[in-house]
C-alpha positions as CSV (number, residue, x, y, z in Angstrom):
1,M,-98.2,-45.5,33.4
2,L,-97.3,-42.0,34.1
3,G,-95.7,-42.7,37.3
4,E,-93.7,-45.4,35.9
5,F,-92.3,-43.2,32.8
6,C,-91.5,-40.5,35.4
7,S,-89.4,-42.9,37.6
8,Q,-87.8,-44.4,34.3
9,L,-86.6,-40.7,33.2
10,L,-85.5,-39.9,36.9
11,Q,-83.5,-42.9,36.9
12,Q,-81.9,-42.0,33.2
13,I,-81.2,-38.6,34.6
14,L,-79.7,-39.8,37.6
15,F,-77.5,-42.5,35.8
16,A,-76.6,-39.7,33.4
17,S,-75.7,-37.2,36.1
18,L,-73.5,-39.8,37.8
19,G,-71.7,-40.9,34.4
20,C,-70.8,-37.2,34.3
21,L,-69.8,-36.7,37.7
22,F,-67.5,-39.7,38.4
23,P,-65.2,-39.2,35.5
24,A,-64.7,-35.4,36.6
25,L,-63.9,-36.5,40.2
26,F,-61.4,-39.2,38.9
27,T,-60.0,-36.6,36.5
28,N,-59.9,-33.9,39.5
29,Q,-58.0,-36.6,41.7
30,K,-55.5,-37.5,38.9
31,L,-54.8,-33.7,38.7
32,F,-54.4,-33.1,42.1
33,L,-52.2,-36.2,42.5
34,Y,-49.8,-35.0,39.5
35,R,-49.4,-31.5,41.0
């Protein structure tokens, strides 16, 4: 039960961090391209 909850929490954190990182990477690439 607890392990399942922890794995779900880790998965949510992972997806949240990916969701934050990928747009940042794309905007950085766009900034570099437009320079």
